[in-house]
N, C-alpha and C positions, 0 to 999 in steps of 0.2 A: 460549513465553509471548508471546502476541500480544494487544495491547490491544483489548478489545471494549467500547467506552464504554457503549453502551446496556445490554448484558447485565450488565456489572460494576456499573453504577449500580443495576440492579434487585436484584442479589445483595446489594449494600451496604444497600439500603433494607430488604430482607427480613430481613437479619441484624440490623440495628439495631432493627427492630420486635420481633424475638425477644428481643434484649438488653434493650429497654425493658420488655417483658412480664416478663422475669425480675427486673426491678427491683421489681416489686410486692411480693414476699415481704419485702423490706426494711421496707416500711411496715407489713406485717401482723405481722411478728415483732419489730419494734423495741421494745425496752424500755429498754435502756441501752447505752452504748458500751463493752461489755466486749471483752476481747481476741479472742474468737471472732468476734464481730460485726464488729470492725474488720478482721480478716483477710479475712473474707468480702466486706466492702464494698470493700476495696482490690483484691482479686482480681477482683471483678466489674467495677470501673471500669477496671482495667488490661487486662482481656480486651477490653472495648469499644474502648479506645484502640488496642490491637494489631490488632484486626480492621479498624478504620478505616484504619490504616497499611497493612495488607496490601492491602486492596481499592483503596486509592488509588495503589498502585505496581504493581499487576498489569499486565503487558504490557511492562515494562522488563526485558529479559533480564539486565541487569547487577544486577537486584534478586534474582537467584536465590539467592545466598548468604544474603542477608538474609531471603529467604522461608523457607529451611530453619530459620534461627534463630527466626523469628517463629512458625512452626508448632510448633516445639519448646516455645517459651514458652506458646503457647495450650494445648498438651496438658498441660504442668505445671500451668497455672492450672486446667484442668478437674479434674485429680486433687486439687489443693489445695482446690477448692470442695467436691468430694465428701467429702474428709476433714474439712474444717472443719464441714460441716453434718451429718456422719455420715449422709448420705443420697445419693440418686442424682440429685439435681437437675443435676449437672454434665453429664449425658448430653445435655441440651438445648443446652448450649454446644458439646458435641462434634459435634452435628449441623451446626453452622455450619462447623466444620473440615472435615467430609466434603464439603460443597458447594464449599469453596475448593480442595480438592486437585486437581481436574481442570483448574483454570485456572492452577495454579502449576507442576505437575510433569508429566512424561510418565506414561503409564498405569501402567507397571511400578513406578516409584517411588511413585506415588500409592497403589497397592495395598499396597505394603510399609508405608507410613506408616499407612494405614487399618488394616492388620492389627495393627501394633504398638500403635496407639492403642486398638483394641478389646481387645487382649490385656491391656493395663495396666488398663483399666477393668474387665474381667472379673475380674482378680485382686483389684482393689480391692472389687468387689462381694462377693467371698468374704470379705474382711476385714470389710466393713461388716455383713454379715449373720451373722457368726460368733457373736455373742452372743445371737442369737434362737433360740427353740425351733424355729420354722418359718421358715427363711430361704430357702425355695424361691422365695418371691415375688421375691426379688432376682435369682435366676437367670432367672425368667420375664421380669422387666423387662429384664434384660441381653440376652436373645435377641430380645426385641421391639426393643430399641434397635439390636442388631446388624443385624436385617433392615431397619430404617428407615434406618440409616446407609449401608448398602450401596445401598439404593434411592435415597437422596439423592445419593450419589456417581454412580450410573449416570445419573440424570436430569441432573445437572450435566455429566457427560461428553457426553451426547447434545447438550445445548445448546451446549457448547463446539465439538463437531465440526460442528454445523449452522452455527454462526457462522463457523467456518473455511471451510466450503464456500461460505457466502454471500459472504465477503470475497474468496475466490479468484474467484468469479464476477464480483464487482465489478471486480477487477483485470483479468480477461479482457475485461470490457466496456469499460474505459477503454483497454486496448491495442487493442481492435477499433476504437473511435472514432478513436484516433490514426492507425491504419492507414487508416481510411476517408478521413481528411483528405487523406493523400498519394495514395490511389487516386483520389479525386475530382479532385484537381489533375492527376494523371497522365492521367486520362480527358479532362479539358479540354484538356490540352496535345496529346494524340494527335488529338483532334478538330480542333483548330486547325491542326495539321500536315497532316491529311488535306485540310481545306478549302483550305489554302494550296497544296498540291500540285495539287488540282483546278483552282484558279484559274490557276495557272501553266501547267499542262499543256494545259488545254482552252481557256479564254478567252484566256490570254496568247498562245498559239500562233496562234489564229485572229485575234486583233487584230493580231498582227504581220503575218500574211499579208494581212489587209485593208489595213493601212497601206501595204504594198509595192505592192499592186494599185492603190490610190488614187493613190499617187505616180506610178506608171506611166501611169495614166489622165490625170493632170494634164498630162503631156507630149504626150499624143495628142489632146487637145481644145483648142479655141480659143473665144474669145469668152465669151458668157454661161455656157455649160455648164462651162467651165473654172473659173469663179469658184465654182460649187457643188461641183465636184470637190475643189478645194483646201480649201474650207471643211470638207467631209466628211473629207478627209485630216487636217486639223488636229484635228478632234474625235476621230478614231480614235487619233491619237498621244496626245492628252490622256487619253483613256480607258485606253490602254495604260499610261501613266505612273501613273494612279490604281490600276490593278490591281497593278502592281509594288509600289507603296507599301503597299497592303493586305497583300499577301503578305509583305513584309518585316516589317510590324508583327505579323502572326500568328506568324511564326517567332521574333521577339524576345520575345514574351510567354509563352514556355514556362518558367515558374518555379513551384516548389513552395513552399508556405508551411510551412516546417519548424517555425517558432516556434509556430504554432497547433497542429501535431501534438503537439509536446512538452507544450504547455499542457494538451491533452486527456489526455495520459498522466499528468500530475500531479494532475488533478482528482479529488477524493474519495479520496485515499490514507488508509487507516485508520491510526491511531496516530501518524502522522508529521505534524509541523508543517512546512509547505513554504514556502520562500522562493524566489521566482522572479526571476531577472534575465534576462528574455528580451524583446527588443525587440517592439514592437507588431506589426511586420511583418518577418519574417526570411525572405527569399526565397532559394531555392537553385535553380540551373538544372539541376544534374546529378541525375537521379532516383536513381542508384546511391549518390551521396554522401548524399542526404537519407535514403534507406532505411537506410544503414549507421549514420548518426548516431542515427536514431530507435531502432534495435535496440540500440545501445550504451547509450543513455539508459535503455531498458527494462531491460537487464541490470543496470545499476548501481543502479537504483531497487529492483529485485527483491532484489538482494543486501543492500541496506540494510534492506529489510523483514524478510528472513529471518535474516540473520547479524550485522548490525552492532550490534544491541542499542542502537539510537539512537532518539531521539524527535524529531529535527529533521534536515531535509535541505535543502540549498541547491543549486539548479540554475542555472547561468549559461551562456548561449549568446551568443557574440560573434564578430565578424568583424574580422580585421586586414587589412592590405594584401594579403597573399597566402595567407591561411589562415582556416579556421573552427575555433573552439575551443569545446569542450564541457567544462564543469567541474561535477562532482558531488561535494559534500562533505557528510559527516554528522558527528554528534557521538558516534559509537559507540566501540567498542573498538579499531577499526583492524584492520590485518592481523595484528599480533602474530606468533605462531609458526605460524599457519595457512598451509597451502599453497593456491596458486591452483587453483581447481576448473575443471571443464570449461566452465562458462559464461564465466568470465574468459578462459580460453584461447581459446575461440571468438571472443570479442570482440576480443582482441588480433590474431587472424588476420584478422578483418574489417578492422581498422584498417590492418594491414600491406599488405593487397591494394590499398589506396588510397594507399600510400606515406605513411601517417600514423604517429604515434607515441603511445604511452601512457606516462603518468607517474603514479606513486602516491606520495603523501606521507602516511605513517601517523603522525600526531601529533594527539592530542586528537580522534580519529576518523580517517576515511579521506577523503583528497582525491584524486579521480581527475581527471586533466587529459588530454583527448584532443584532439590537434591534427591537422587534415586540411588538406593543401595544396590550394589552389584555383588 
């Protein structure tokens, strides 16, 4: 159950429009507040409130138990509305349930709920039409409802899967952007190193040879030519010093902006409220260290999205005297009794290769602390 804000908002709006449309019979049929009318009115209002509650909490996996209870209440209310009115008006409420199922439960569980709901409504139709000479119209209506409910569920399932694919694509896009940041910095560093080597190997060697020749020439000349030779020798030595300084600066500027890469990774995460504690500029000189930290952050964020049942994540990146520390904390269910999967195992292996360590604190969520020596 992953939160899809725009789609859920549209489902909520469509459901409320149907619910408000079903309120019209109250004004058309109202004569007095008798017991039947009161039960109908209370069931109608309660259905709307439960529907709002469900659509407001879709996406929080910790809501799953409450989701089962809410769907059960909605089905009971549908049956109660049918029974109270001695009619089939409850099927319009049941269509709203069909749309919700794909967003609340896996396909198999949704089909079971849909089957049970339709079966109960079918049995109730038989009861409602039992006193009529020709109650075949109720069966016709039931099969029409059955087809429409299955169609509504399939359409909702298609929308759910499309949104899943869209968000997976969005996640891949943010991961690609984060990787591009490091690749751009790596390309810049490699180009600087190449230029520094060229300056050192070509210009530096030639300037050194020129300086030595000019120094020799200054000992072999006299008078006015010697003055110009010494001046050329001084300029050559100054130029050689400048080249060495440029080469040194090029080699010292080989840093990767890890902070920017992780910020790109956190941008546009669906369902999660993100708190960042990342310095404006967090530079790392070791490309392997930067790549490992980025992949670890990616793994922890993905686990939070898929398994943590959380709606908030905090990511902190800091540097101490001799280490770089990455902290990822969520407000989900924590580790509990679950075993560490392949992703977490691979992450631990990455950290170990750099002589780092992983710490996990499972309390009011999961707090992962990765420490890398520098």
